[in-house]
py3Dmol code that shows the C-alpha trace and the ligand (Angstrom):
import py3Dmol

protein = """\
ATOM      1  CA  UNK A   1       9.816  -2.814 -16.127  1.00  0.00           C
ATOM      2  CA  UNK A   2       8.156  -5.163 -13.638  1.00  0.00           C
ATOM      3  CA  UNK A   3      10.278  -5.173 -10.469  1.00  0.00           C
ATOM      4  CA  UNK A   4      11.715  -8.428  -9.224  1.00  0.00           C
ATOM      5  CA  UNK A   5       9.243  -9.433  -6.507  1.00  0.00           C
ATOM      6  CA  UNK A   6      11.184 -12.452  -5.215  1.00  0.00           C
ATOM      7  CA  UNK A   7      11.396 -12.237  -1.411  1.00  0.00           C
ATOM      8  CA  UNK A   8      10.474  -8.563  -1.441  1.00  0.00           C
ATOM      9  CA  UNK A   9       8.491  -6.551   1.104  1.00  0.00           C
ATOM     10  CA  UNK A  10       6.266  -3.895  -0.426  1.00  0.00           C
ATOM     11  CA  UNK A  11       4.048  -1.044   0.731  1.00  0.00           C
ATOM     12  CA  UNK A  12       0.300  -1.447   0.123  1.00  0.00           C
ATOM     13  CA  UNK A  13      -1.693   1.184  -1.755  1.00  0.00           C
ATOM     14  CA  UNK A  14      -3.831   3.115   0.752  1.00  0.00           C
ATOM     15  CA  UNK A  15      -6.134   6.004  -0.078  1.00  0.00           C
ATOM     16  CA  UNK A  16      -5.153   9.263   1.653  1.00  0.00           C
ATOM     17  CA  UNK A  17      -2.154   7.456   3.193  1.00  0.00           C
ATOM     18  CA  UNK A  18       0.261   6.374   0.475  1.00  0.00           C
ATOM     19  CA  UNK A  19       0.863   9.855  -0.835  1.00  0.00           C
ATOM     20  CA  UNK A  20       4.330  10.754  -2.135  1.00  0.00           C
ATOM     21  CA  UNK A  21       5.908  11.828   1.203  1.00  0.00           C
ATOM     22  CA  UNK A  22       4.808   8.693   3.078  1.00  0.00           C
ATOM     23  CA  UNK A  23       5.822   6.461   0.169  1.00  0.00           C
ATOM     24  CA  UNK A  24       9.232   8.128  -0.012  1.00  0.00           C
ATOM     25  CA  UNK A  25       9.826   7.659   3.705  1.00  0.00           C
ATOM     26  CA  UNK A  26       8.782   3.990   3.506  1.00  0.00           C
ATOM     27  CA  UNK A  27      11.078   3.540   0.523  1.00  0.00           C
ATOM     28  CA  UNK A  28      13.983   5.024   2.459  1.00  0.00           C
ATOM     29  CA  UNK A  29      13.120   2.734   5.368  1.00  0.00           C
ATOM     30  CA  UNK A  30      13.257  -0.410   3.249  1.00  0.00           C
ATOM     31  CA  UNK A  31      10.029  -0.859   1.239  1.00  0.00           C
ATOM     32  CA  UNK A  32      11.096  -2.575  -2.003  1.00  0.00           C
ATOM     33  CA  UNK A  33       8.140  -1.462  -4.127  1.00  0.00           C
ATOM     34  CA  UNK A  34       5.505   1.222  -3.547  1.00  0.00           C
ATOM     35  CA  UNK A  35       2.070   1.928  -5.070  1.00  0.00           C
ATOM     36  CA  UNK A  36       0.065   5.098  -5.396  1.00  0.00           C
ATOM     37  CA  UNK A  37      -3.326   5.150  -3.719  1.00  0.00           C
ATOM     38  CA  UNK A  38      -6.062   4.011  -6.120  1.00  0.00           C
ATOM     39  CA  UNK A  39      -7.011   6.551  -8.752  1.00  0.00           C
ATOM     40  CA  UNK A  40     -10.443   6.706 -10.342  1.00  0.00           C
ATOM     41  CA  UNK A  41     -10.228   6.180 -14.094  1.00  0.00           C
ATOM     42  CA  UNK A  42     -13.322   8.342 -14.503  1.00  0.00           C
ATOM     43  CA  UNK A  43     -11.453  11.157 -12.742  1.00  0.00           C
ATOM     44  CA  UNK A  44      -8.455  10.643 -15.013  1.00  0.00           C
ATOM     45  CA  UNK A  45     -10.430  10.700 -18.256  1.00  0.00           C
ATOM     46  CA  UNK A  46     -12.330  13.822 -17.112  1.00  0.00           C
ATOM     47  CA  UNK A  47      -8.932  15.350 -16.368  1.00  0.00           C
ATOM     48  CA  UNK A  48     -10.057  16.041 -12.772  1.00  0.00           C
ATOM     49  CA  UNK A  49      -7.352  17.911 -10.858  1.00  0.00           C
ATOM     50  CA  UNK A  50      -7.554  15.620  -7.824  1.00  0.00           C
ATOM     51  CA  UNK A  51      -7.085  12.472  -9.926  1.00  0.00           C
ATOM     52  CA  UNK A  52      -4.264  13.955 -12.022  1.00  0.00           C
ATOM     53  CA  UNK A  53      -2.391  15.108  -8.891  1.00  0.00           C
ATOM     54  CA  UNK A  54      -2.317  11.528  -7.645  1.00  0.00           C
ATOM     55  CA  UNK A  55      -0.148  10.541 -10.619  1.00  0.00           C
ATOM     56  CA  UNK A  56       2.821  12.415  -9.156  1.00  0.00           C
ATOM     57  CA  UNK A  57       5.755  10.489  -7.690  1.00  0.00           C
ATOM     58  CA  UNK A  58       9.373  11.232  -6.818  1.00  0.00           C
ATOM     59  CA  UNK A  59      11.993   9.483  -8.964  1.00  0.00           C
ATOM     60  CA  UNK A  60      13.527   8.171  -5.742  1.00  0.00           C
ATOM     61  CA  UNK A  61      10.387   6.104  -5.085  1.00  0.00           C
ATOM     62  CA  UNK A  62      11.006   3.712  -7.978  1.00  0.00           C
ATOM     63  CA  UNK A  63      10.001   1.005  -8.555  1.00  0.00           C
ATOM     64  CA  UNK A  64       6.484   2.369  -8.304  1.00  0.00           C
ATOM     65  CA  UNK A  65       3.069   1.308  -9.575  1.00  0.00           C
ATOM     66  CA  UNK A  66       0.195   3.598 -10.370  1.00  0.00           C
ATOM     67  CA  UNK A  67      -2.966   1.918  -9.196  1.00  0.00           C
ATOM     68  CA  UNK A  68      -6.239   2.570 -11.028  1.00  0.00           C
ATOM     69  CA  UNK A  69      -9.807   1.410 -10.527  1.00  0.00           C
ATOM     70  CA  UNK A  70     -12.998   1.528 -12.547  1.00  0.00           C
ATOM     71  CA  UNK A  71     -15.659  -0.522 -14.244  1.00  0.00           C
ATOM     72  CA  UNK A  72     -15.853   0.859 -17.776  1.00  0.00           C
ATOM     73  CA  UNK A  73     -13.475  -0.667 -20.283  1.00  0.00           C
ATOM     74  CA  UNK A  74     -13.097   2.480 -22.440  1.00  0.00           C
ATOM     75  CA  UNK A  75     -12.128   4.529 -19.367  1.00  0.00           C
ATOM     76  CA  UNK A  76      -9.665   1.860 -18.241  1.00  0.00           C
ATOM     77  CA  UNK A  77      -8.110   1.869 -21.715  1.00  0.00           C
ATOM     78  CA  UNK A  78      -7.819   5.652 -21.836  1.00  0.00           C
ATOM     79  CA  UNK A  79      -6.404   5.744 -18.293  1.00  0.00           C
ATOM     80  CA  UNK A  80      -3.755   3.167 -19.169  1.00  0.00           C
ATOM     81  CA  UNK A  81      -2.432   5.647 -21.750  1.00  0.00           C
ATOM     82  CA  UNK A  82      -2.595   8.532 -19.260  1.00  0.00           C
ATOM     83  CA  UNK A  83      -0.662   6.480 -16.691  1.00  0.00           C
ATOM     84  CA  UNK A  84       1.935   5.499 -19.289  1.00  0.00           C
ATOM     85  CA  UNK A  85       2.522   9.182 -20.063  1.00  0.00           C
ATOM     86  CA  UNK A  86       4.012   9.713 -16.567  1.00  0.00           C
ATOM     87  CA  UNK A  87       6.170   6.580 -16.916  1.00  0.00           C
ATOM     88  CA  UNK A  88       5.661   4.545 -13.737  1.00  0.00           C
ATOM     89  CA  UNK A  89       7.378   1.144 -13.569  1.00  0.00           C
ATOM     90  CA  UNK A  90       4.043  -0.652 -13.885  1.00  0.00           C
ATOM     91  CA  UNK A  91       0.268  -0.256 -13.605  1.00  0.00           C
ATOM     92  CA  UNK A  92      -1.764  -2.067 -10.956  1.00  0.00           C
ATOM     93  CA  UNK A  93      -5.524  -2.621 -11.269  1.00  0.00           C
ATOM     94  CA  UNK A  94      -7.601  -2.469  -8.097  1.00  0.00           C
ATOM     95  CA  UNK A  95     -10.148  -5.277  -7.934  1.00  0.00           C
ATOM     96  CA  UNK A  96     -10.299  -5.358  -4.149  1.00  0.00           C
ATOM     97  CA  UNK A  97     -11.844  -2.148  -2.830  1.00  0.00           C
ATOM     98  CA  UNK A  98     -14.717  -3.149  -0.537  1.00  0.00           C
ATOM     99  CA  UNK A  99     -16.387   0.262  -0.164  1.00  0.00           C
ATOM    100  CA  UNK A 100     -20.143   0.188  -0.823  1.00  0.00           C
ATOM    101  CA  UNK A 101     -20.446   2.787  -3.580  1.00  0.00           C
ATOM    102  CA  UNK A 102     -17.424   1.334  -5.426  1.00  0.00           C
ATOM    103  CA  UNK A 103     -18.693  -2.265  -5.424  1.00  0.00           C
ATOM    104  CA  UNK A 104     -22.238  -1.091  -6.229  1.00  0.00           C
ATOM    105  CA  UNK A 105     -20.876   0.210  -9.548  1.00  0.00           C
ATOM    106  CA  UNK A 106     -19.272  -3.192 -10.250  1.00  0.00           C
ATOM    107  CA  UNK A 107     -15.770  -1.827  -9.564  1.00  0.00           C
ATOM    108  CA  UNK A 108     -13.099  -2.857  -7.030  1.00  0.00           C
ATOM    109  CA  UNK A 109     -14.172  -6.004  -5.166  1.00  0.00           C
ATOM    110  CA  UNK A 110     -17.447  -5.906  -7.116  1.00  0.00           C
ATOM    111  CA  UNK A 111     -15.451  -7.567  -9.912  1.00  0.00           C
ATOM    112  CA  UNK A 112     -15.046 -10.686  -7.748  1.00  0.00           C
ATOM    113  CA  UNK A 113     -18.687 -11.438  -8.542  1.00  0.00           C
ATOM    114  CA  UNK A 114     -18.065 -11.205 -12.271  1.00  0.00           C
ATOM    115  CA  UNK A 115     -14.749 -12.749 -13.329  1.00  0.00           C
ATOM    116  CA  UNK A 116     -15.472 -12.355 -17.081  1.00  0.00           C
ATOM    117  CA  UNK A 117     -15.807  -8.612 -16.457  1.00  0.00           C
ATOM    118  CA  UNK A 118     -12.600  -8.644 -14.379  1.00  0.00           C
ATOM    119  CA  UNK A 119     -10.930 -10.230 -17.407  1.00  0.00           C
ATOM    120  CA  UNK A 120     -12.277  -7.575 -19.806  1.00  0.00           C
ATOM    121  CA  UNK A 121     -11.213  -4.777 -17.437  1.00  0.00           C
ATOM    122  CA  UNK A 122      -7.703  -6.239 -17.165  1.00  0.00           C
ATOM    123  CA  UNK A 123      -7.440  -6.721 -20.924  1.00  0.00           C
ATOM    124  CA  UNK A 124      -8.593  -3.179 -21.633  1.00  0.00           C
ATOM    125  CA  UNK A 125      -5.614  -1.927 -19.616  1.00  0.00           C
ATOM    126  CA  UNK A 126      -3.074  -4.419 -20.967  1.00  0.00           C
ATOM    127  CA  UNK A 127      -4.088  -3.754 -24.579  1.00  0.00           C
ATOM    128  CA  UNK A 128      -3.446  -0.052 -24.196  1.00  0.00           C
ATOM    129  CA  UNK A 129      -0.051   0.119 -22.561  1.00  0.00           C
ATOM    130  CA  UNK A 130       3.391  -1.298 -23.059  1.00  0.00           C
ATOM    131  CA  UNK A 131       3.952  -1.133 -19.292  1.00  0.00           C
ATOM    132  CA  UNK A 132       3.646  -4.312 -17.212  1.00  0.00           C
ATOM    133  CA  UNK A 133       0.183  -4.674 -15.680  1.00  0.00           C
ATOM    134  CA  UNK A 134      -0.510  -6.305 -12.309  1.00  0.00           C
ATOM    135  CA  UNK A 135      -3.713  -6.697 -10.309  1.00  0.00           C
ATOM    136  CA  UNK A 136      -4.750  -6.670  -6.649  1.00  0.00           C
ATOM    137  CA  UNK A 137      -7.812  -8.468  -5.383  1.00  0.00           C
ATOM    138  CA  UNK A 138      -9.267 -10.470  -2.506  1.00  0.00           C
ATOM    139  CA  UNK A 139     -10.106 -14.119  -1.847  1.00  0.00           C
ATOM    140  CA  UNK A 140     -13.723 -13.641  -2.831  1.00  0.00           C
ATOM    141  CA  UNK A 141     -16.929 -11.809  -2.012  1.00  0.00           C
ATOM    142  CA  UNK A 142     -17.839 -13.918   1.037  1.00  0.00           C
ATOM    143  CA  UNK A 143     -17.014 -17.309   2.534  1.00  0.00           C
ATOM    144  CA  UNK A 144     -19.394 -19.017   0.115  1.00  0.00           C
ATOM    145  CA  UNK A 145     -17.793 -17.541  -2.978  1.00  0.00           C
ATOM    146  CA  UNK A 146     -14.012 -17.806  -2.756  1.00  0.00           C
ATOM    147  CA  UNK A 147     -12.819 -17.491  -6.353  1.00  0.00           C
ATOM    148  CA  UNK A 148      -9.173 -16.579  -5.969  1.00  0.00           C
ATOM    149  CA  UNK A 149      -7.678 -19.745  -7.480  1.00  0.00           C
ATOM    150  CA  UNK A 150      -9.832 -19.475 -10.610  1.00  0.00           C
ATOM    151  CA  UNK A 151      -9.157 -15.740 -10.783  1.00  0.00           C
ATOM    152  CA  UNK A 152      -5.384 -16.276 -10.494  1.00  0.00           C
ATOM    153  CA  UNK A 153      -5.388 -18.875 -13.286  1.00  0.00           C
ATOM    154  CA  UNK A 154      -7.475 -16.626 -15.543  1.00  0.00           C
ATOM    155  CA  UNK A 155      -5.323 -13.552 -14.866  1.00  0.00           C
ATOM    156  CA  UNK A 156      -2.084 -15.424 -15.529  1.00  0.00           C
ATOM    157  CA  UNK A 157      -3.511 -16.787 -18.778  1.00  0.00           C
ATOM    158  CA  UNK A 158      -4.408 -13.344 -20.134  1.00  0.00           C
ATOM    159  CA  UNK A 159      -1.007 -11.878 -19.276  1.00  0.00           C
ATOM    160  CA  UNK A 160      -1.310 -10.172 -15.914  1.00  0.00           C
ATOM    161  CA  UNK A 161       2.295 -10.142 -14.681  1.00  0.00           C
ATOM    162  CA  UNK A 162       1.837 -10.364 -10.903  1.00  0.00           C
ATOM    163  CA  UNK A 163      -1.086 -10.751  -8.524  1.00  0.00           C
ATOM    164  CA  UNK A 164      -1.540  -9.317  -5.044  1.00  0.00           C
ATOM    165  CA  UNK A 165      -3.961 -11.272  -2.916  1.00  0.00           C
ATOM    166  CA  UNK A 166      -5.492  -9.459   0.037  1.00  0.00           C
ATOM    167  CA  UNK A 167      -6.268 -12.617   1.987  1.00  0.00           C
ATOM    168  CA  UNK A 168      -9.610 -11.385   3.283  1.00  0.00           C
ATOM    169  CA  UNK A 169     -13.140 -11.447   1.882  1.00  0.00           C
ATOM    170  CA  UNK A 170     -15.016  -8.396   0.642  1.00  0.00           C
ATOM    171  CA  UNK A 171     -17.345  -8.823   3.631  1.00  0.00           C
ATOM    172  CA  UNK A 172     -14.398  -8.316   6.025  1.00  0.00           C
ATOM    173  CA  UNK A 173     -13.315  -4.879   4.825  1.00  0.00           C
ATOM    174  CA  UNK A 174      -9.750  -4.260   5.992  1.00  0.00           C
ATOM    175  CA  UNK A 175     -10.118  -5.774   9.461  1.00  0.00           C
ATOM    176  CA  UNK A 176      -9.884  -9.183  11.069  1.00  0.00           C
ATOM    177  CA  UNK A 177      -8.090 -12.400  10.306  1.00  0.00           C
ATOM    178  CA  UNK A 178      -6.554 -12.973   6.901  1.00  0.00           C
ATOM    179  CA  UNK A 179      -6.294 -16.527   5.554  1.00  0.00           C
ATOM    180  CA  UNK A 180      -2.779 -16.673   4.128  1.00  0.00           C
ATOM    181  CA  UNK A 181      -3.144 -20.394   3.260  1.00  0.00           C
ATOM    182  CA  UNK A 182      -4.773 -19.391  -0.047  1.00  0.00           C
ATOM    183  CA  UNK A 183      -1.386 -18.235  -1.344  1.00  0.00           C
ATOM    184  CA  UNK A 184      -0.041 -21.767  -1.154  1.00  0.00           C
ATOM    185  CA  UNK A 185      -3.248 -23.076  -2.738  1.00  0.00           C
ATOM    186  CA  UNK A 186      -2.736 -20.714  -5.695  1.00  0.00           C
ATOM    187  CA  UNK A 187       0.880 -21.876  -6.028  1.00  0.00           C
ATOM    188  CA  UNK A 188      -0.167 -25.529  -5.754  1.00  0.00           C
ATOM    189  CA  UNK A 189      -2.676 -24.943  -8.570  1.00  0.00           C
ATOM    190  CA  UNK A 190       0.325 -24.259 -10.832  1.00  0.00           C
ATOM    191  CA  UNK A 191       0.152 -20.469 -11.093  1.00  0.00           C
ATOM    192  CA  UNK A 192       3.661 -19.195 -11.918  1.00  0.00           C
ATOM    193  CA  UNK A 193       3.354 -15.398 -11.903  1.00  0.00           C
ATOM    194  CA  UNK A 194       4.603 -13.638  -8.754  1.00  0.00           C
ATOM    195  CA  UNK A 195       2.021 -13.809  -5.970  1.00  0.00           C
ATOM    196  CA  UNK A 196       2.130 -11.074  -3.347  1.00  0.00           C
ATOM    197  CA  UNK A 197       0.583 -11.913   0.011  1.00  0.00           C
ATOM    198  CA  UNK A 198      -1.324  -9.126   1.771  1.00  0.00           C
ATOM    199  CA  UNK A 199      -3.518  -8.793   4.843  1.00  0.00           C
ATOM    200  CA  UNK A 200      -2.940  -8.531   8.582  1.00  0.00           C
ATOM    201  CA  UNK A 201       0.871  -8.566   8.478  1.00  0.00           C
ATOM    202  CA  UNK A 202       1.725  -6.527  11.543  1.00  0.00           C
ATOM    203  CA  UNK A 203       5.177  -7.590  12.704  1.00  0.00           C
ATOM    204  CA  UNK A 204       8.518  -8.833  11.337  1.00  0.00           C
ATOM    205  CA  UNK A 205       7.599 -12.187  12.879  1.00  0.00           C
ATOM    206  CA  UNK A 206       4.426 -12.263  10.741  1.00  0.00           C
ATOM    207  CA  UNK A 207       6.549 -11.617   7.647  1.00  0.00           C
ATOM    208  CA  UNK A 208       8.846 -14.544   8.383  1.00  0.00           C
ATOM    209  CA  UNK A 209       5.963 -16.852   9.282  1.00  0.00           C
ATOM    210  CA  UNK A 210       4.147 -16.028   6.051  1.00  0.00           C
ATOM    211  CA  UNK A 211       7.271 -16.484   3.882  1.00  0.00           C
ATOM    212  CA  UNK A 212       8.164 -19.760   5.627  1.00  0.00           C
ATOM    213  CA  UNK A 213       4.718 -21.328   5.466  1.00  0.00           C
ATOM    214  CA  UNK A 214       2.845 -20.054   2.433  1.00  0.00           C
ATOM    215  CA  UNK A 215       5.528 -19.453  -0.254  1.00  0.00           C
ATOM    216  CA  UNK A 216       4.498 -16.006  -1.477  1.00  0.00           C
ATOM    217  CA  UNK A 217       6.954 -14.257  -3.784  1.00  0.00           C
ATOM    218  CA  UNK A 218       6.525 -11.018  -1.857  1.00  0.00           C
ATOM    219  CA  UNK A 219       4.669  -9.617   1.117  1.00  0.00           C
ATOM    220  CA  UNK A 220       2.663  -6.396   1.066  1.00  0.00           C
ATOM    221  CA  UNK A 221       2.095  -4.390   4.247  1.00  0.00           C
ATOM    222  CA  UNK A 222      -0.608  -1.758   4.752  1.00  0.00           C
ATOM    223  CA  UNK A 223      -1.855  -0.748   8.192  1.00  0.00           C
ATOM    224  CA  UNK A 224       1.172  -2.349   9.854  1.00  0.00           C
ATOM    225  CA  UNK A 225       3.362   0.273   8.137  1.00  0.00           C
ATOM    226  CA  UNK A 226       1.238   3.177   9.403  1.00  0.00           C
ATOM    227  CA  UNK A 227       1.815   1.902  12.925  1.00  0.00           C
ATOM    228  CA  UNK A 228       5.491   1.099  12.355  1.00  0.00           C
ATOM    229  CA  UNK A 229       7.299   2.626   9.389  1.00  0.00           C
ATOM    230  CA  UNK A 230      10.395   0.594  10.310  1.00  0.00           C
ATOM    231  CA  UNK A 231       8.619  -2.716   9.695  1.00  0.00           C
ATOM    232  CA  UNK A 232      10.256  -3.149   6.258  1.00  0.00           C
ATOM    233  CA  UNK A 233      13.853  -2.899   7.440  1.00  0.00           C
ATOM    234  CA  UNK A 234      13.077  -4.748  10.672  1.00  0.00           C
ATOM    235  CA  UNK A 235      11.528  -7.634   8.750  1.00  0.00           C
ATOM    236  CA  UNK A 236      14.576  -7.831   6.479  1.00  0.00           C
ATOM    237  CA  UNK A 237      16.874  -7.834   9.503  1.00  0.00           C
ATOM    238  CA  UNK A 238      14.755 -10.515  11.153  1.00  0.00           C
ATOM    239  CA  UNK A 239      14.791 -12.713   8.039  1.00  0.00           C
ATOM    240  CA  UNK A 240      18.575 -12.370   7.774  1.00  0.00           C
ATOM    241  CA  UNK A 241      19.604 -12.587  11.440  1.00  0.00           C
ATOM    242  CA  UNK A 242      16.657 -13.801  13.489  1.00  0.00           C
ATOM    243  CA  UNK A 243      16.499 -10.568  15.478  1.00  0.00           C
ATOM    244  CA  UNK A 244      15.875  -6.897  14.820  1.00  0.00           C
ATOM    245  CA  UNK A 245      16.408  -3.538  16.469  1.00  0.00           C
ATOM    246  CA  UNK A 246      13.764  -1.001  17.457  1.00  0.00           C
ATOM    247  CA  UNK A 247      14.302   2.538  16.141  1.00  0.00           C
ATOM    248  CA  UNK A 248      15.647   4.938  18.725  1.00  0.00           C
ATOM    249  CA  UNK A 249      13.695   7.981  19.894  1.00  0.00           C
ATOM    250  CA  UNK A 250      15.991  10.212  17.821  1.00  0.00           C
ATOM    251  CA  UNK A 251      15.453   8.111  14.700  1.00  0.00           C
ATOM    252  CA  UNK A 252      11.677   8.245  15.138  1.00  0.00           C
ATOM    253  CA  UNK A 253      11.593  11.997  15.697  1.00  0.00           C
ATOM    254  CA  UNK A 254      14.072  12.757  12.894  1.00  0.00           C
ATOM    255  CA  UNK A 255      11.975  10.776  10.411  1.00  0.00           C
ATOM    256  CA  UNK A 256       8.744  12.296  11.707  1.00  0.00           C
ATOM    257  CA  UNK A 257      10.145  15.805  11.179  1.00  0.00           C
ATOM    258  CA  UNK A 258      11.398  14.862   7.705  1.00  0.00           C
ATOM    259  CA  UNK A 259       7.949  13.466   6.859  1.00  0.00           C
ATOM    260  CA  UNK A 260       6.310  16.630   8.190  1.00  0.00           C
ATOM    261  CA  UNK A 261       8.547  18.867   6.075  1.00  0.00           C
ATOM    262  CA  UNK A 262       7.892  16.801   2.935  1.00  0.00           C
ATOM    263  CA  UNK A 263       4.146  16.987   3.601  1.00  0.00           C
ATOM    264  CA  UNK A 264       4.325  20.736   4.117  1.00  0.00           C
ATOM    265  CA  UNK A 265       6.371  21.212   0.980  1.00  0.00           C
ATOM    266  CA  UNK A 266       3.918  19.255  -1.135  1.00  0.00           C
ATOM    267  CA  UNK A 267       0.608  20.358   0.407  1.00  0.00           C
ATOM    268  CA  UNK A 268       1.299  23.502   2.413  1.00  0.00           C
ATOM    269  CA  UNK A 269      -0.519  23.846   5.753  1.00  0.00           C
ATOM    270  CA  UNK A 270      -2.889  21.050   4.782  1.00  0.00           C
ATOM    271  CA  UNK A 271       0.098  18.714   4.930  1.00  0.00           C
ATOM    272  CA  UNK A 272       0.385  19.479   8.652  1.00  0.00           C
ATOM    273  CA  UNK A 273      -3.154  18.222   9.231  1.00  0.00           C
ATOM    274  CA  UNK A 274      -2.540  15.149   7.126  1.00  0.00           C
ATOM    275  CA  UNK A 275       0.481  13.969   9.072  1.00  0.00           C
ATOM    276  CA  UNK A 276      -1.644  13.645  12.199  1.00  0.00           C
ATOM    277  CA  UNK A 277      -2.686  10.100  11.291  1.00  0.00           C
ATOM    278  CA  UNK A 278       0.956   9.043  11.629  1.00  0.00           C
ATOM    279  CA  UNK A 279       1.733  10.477  15.073  1.00  0.00           C
ATOM    280  CA  UNK A 280       0.535   7.401  16.959  1.00  0.00           C
ATOM    281  CA  UNK A 281       2.971   5.276  14.920  1.00  0.00           C
ATOM    282  CA  UNK A 282       5.895   7.657  15.425  1.00  0.00           C
ATOM    283  CA  UNK A 283       5.255   8.070  19.146  1.00  0.00           C
ATOM    284  CA  UNK A 284       4.289   4.485  19.932  1.00  0.00           C
ATOM    285  CA  UNK A 285       5.910   3.019  23.002  1.00  0.00           C
ATOM    286  CA  UNK A 286       6.542   6.316  24.795  1.00  0.00           C
ATOM    287  CA  UNK A 287       4.971   6.280  28.254  1.00  0.00           C
ATOM    288  CA  UNK A 288       2.025   8.639  28.769  1.00  0.00           C
ATOM    289  CA  UNK A 289       2.546  10.216  25.368  1.00  0.00           C
ATOM    290  CA  UNK A 290      -1.164  10.898  24.778  1.00  0.00           C
ATOM    291  CA  UNK A 291      -0.873  14.366  26.379  1.00  0.00           C
ATOM    292  CA  UNK A 292       1.795  15.365  23.835  1.00  0.00           C
ATOM    293  CA  UNK A 293      -0.134  13.763  20.992  1.00  0.00           C
ATOM    294  CA  UNK A 294      -3.247  15.745  21.873  1.00  0.00           C
ATOM    295  CA  UNK A 295      -1.155  18.923  21.878  1.00  0.00           C
ATOM    296  CA  UNK A 296       0.296  18.078  18.464  1.00  0.00           C
ATOM    297  CA  UNK A 297      -3.237  17.621  17.119  1.00  0.00           C
ATOM    298  CA  UNK A 298      -4.054  21.234  17.919  1.00  0.00           C
ATOM    299  CA  UNK A 299      -1.040  22.860  16.262  1.00  0.00           C
ATOM    300  CA  UNK A 300      -1.385  24.115  12.710  1.00  0.00           C
ATOM    301  CA  UNK A 301       1.950  25.863  12.031  1.00  0.00           C
ATOM    302  CA  UNK A 302       5.034  24.036  10.772  1.00  0.00           C
ATOM    303  CA  UNK A 303       7.560  25.632  13.143  1.00  0.00           C
ATOM    304  CA  UNK A 304       5.292  25.125  16.137  1.00  0.00           C
ATOM    305  CA  UNK A 305       4.860  21.422  15.307  1.00  0.00           C
ATOM    306  CA  UNK A 306       8.634  21.016  14.986  1.00  0.00           C
ATOM    307  CA  UNK A 307       9.099  22.823  18.339  1.00  0.00           C
ATOM    308  CA  UNK A 308       6.612  20.445  19.969  1.00  0.00           C
ATOM    309  CA  UNK A 309       8.395  17.409  18.517  1.00  0.00           C
ATOM    310  CA  UNK A 310      11.708  18.771  19.841  1.00  0.00           C
ATOM    311  CA  UNK A 311      10.073  19.272  23.259  1.00  0.00           C
ATOM    312  CA  UNK A 312       9.028  15.607  23.148  1.00  0.00           C
ATOM    313  CA  UNK A 313      12.627  14.671  22.276  1.00  0.00           C
ATOM    314  CA  UNK A 314      14.029  16.580  25.255  1.00  0.00           C
ATOM    315  CA  UNK A 315      11.357  15.291  27.645  1.00  0.00           C
ATOM    316  CA  UNK A 316      11.793  11.612  26.774  1.00  0.00           C
ATOM    317  CA  UNK A 317      15.577  11.822  26.473  1.00  0.00           C
ATOM    318  CA  UNK A 318      15.614  12.894  30.129  1.00  0.00           C
ATOM    319  CA  UNK A 319      13.069  10.200  31.042  1.00  0.00           C
ATOM    320  CA  UNK A 320      15.195   7.519  29.403  1.00  0.00           C
ATOM    321  CA  UNK A 321      18.520   8.800  30.813  1.00  0.00           C
TER     322      UNK A 321
END
"""
ligand_1 = """\
31
FMN
C -6.953 3.648 4.831
C -6.875 2.557 3.799
C -6.935 2.888 2.454
C -6.841 1.883 1.484
N -6.821 2.243 0.154
C -6.550 1.283 -0.781
C -6.316 1.636 -2.139
O -6.340 2.807 -2.519
N -6.055 0.618 -3.015
C -5.994 -0.701 -2.621
O -5.728 -1.579 -3.441
N -6.196 -1.035 -1.346
C -6.445 -0.087 -0.419
N -6.548 -0.437 0.892
C -6.324 -1.860 1.260
C -4.832 -2.106 1.537
O -4.048 -1.941 0.392
C -4.639 -3.523 2.065
O -5.051 -4.425 1.083
C -5.415 -3.787 3.329
O -5.300 -2.734 4.260
C -4.951 -5.092 3.968
O -3.590 -5.016 4.318
P -3.138 -4.716 5.833
O -3.902 -5.686 6.714
O -1.657 -4.923 5.831
O -3.539 -3.305 6.132
C -6.692 0.530 1.870
C -6.638 0.220 3.224
C -6.717 1.203 4.179
C -6.615 0.824 5.638
"""
view = py3Dmol.view(width=600, height=400)
view.addModel(protein, "pdb")
view.setStyle({"model": 0}, {"cartoon": {"style": "trace"}})
view.addModel(ligand_1, "xyz")
view.setStyle({"model": 1}, {"stick": {}})
view.zoomTo()
view.show()
């Protein structure tokens, strides 16, 4: 079933980031909806191990979307059935990936230059699943070709059930300003399906500003959640009370250790390497922490990483006392 997106704060799909452990932690810390990283439909139809593994999610993560991308209708259709077999809450189609080799194949954001093909790709998924289907895209290819209002109208008409708009252009990648005003323009054009605003939301204040001024149904956070996993609950607190608390050192370290253990359980020692991209977020705000972070980067055994995190706890508890 499509989740209720009204006033929700959701975690963005991010390749090599939104794997099950990170998604689960974000869910526990207040993310209302989560998405898998994008999965190649060609990988799914070839039954490639890497693609199939990405279909896994914990029941506790629900509501969850499986996100797929591709440019061949038959593969999209077949993948819709494969996704349905693992029973996510809905399927999301990626039409926003900016990476060169993806767009060169007419996939991801490449579809912004060919809306009739975007329509056929969306229909090939919708016609082959009973699950709700949503789509994520950008404003347009570049500043001279912003097509999001036309795209939103077309997608609503064919039955896409919600639309995430990454309010940047393909030419911007994932960096720089995002123009949230397009969300209101889509709403003003009469589009009624839930519209999820995404791009450059970094603080609870950004969340409130975007809700207050641009009328999105929901807000999706990507890089801001890597830097601050508490952003979901903080934003909710801020919307309700006008203020929010920072997590304590103990809360940060407890969650970091939980995340580490989940990673290790799901990926073995490789999971210890993969959590490294989150240390700067967990340890943010601690004075002169780079020395400890560098040390953490060199450790490859679970118990030794936990010992180092406990050493950080003791060190900063004394500093703060
Ligand atoms: C490391 C990384 C991986 C990403 N992978 C995906 C992906 O798999 N699917 C997708 O739709 N968007 C992907 N994105 C884009 C994000 O979902 C999001 O649209 C973008 O980062 C803008 O939001 P933000 O400014 O809050 O980060 C990725 C972004 C980053 C930084």
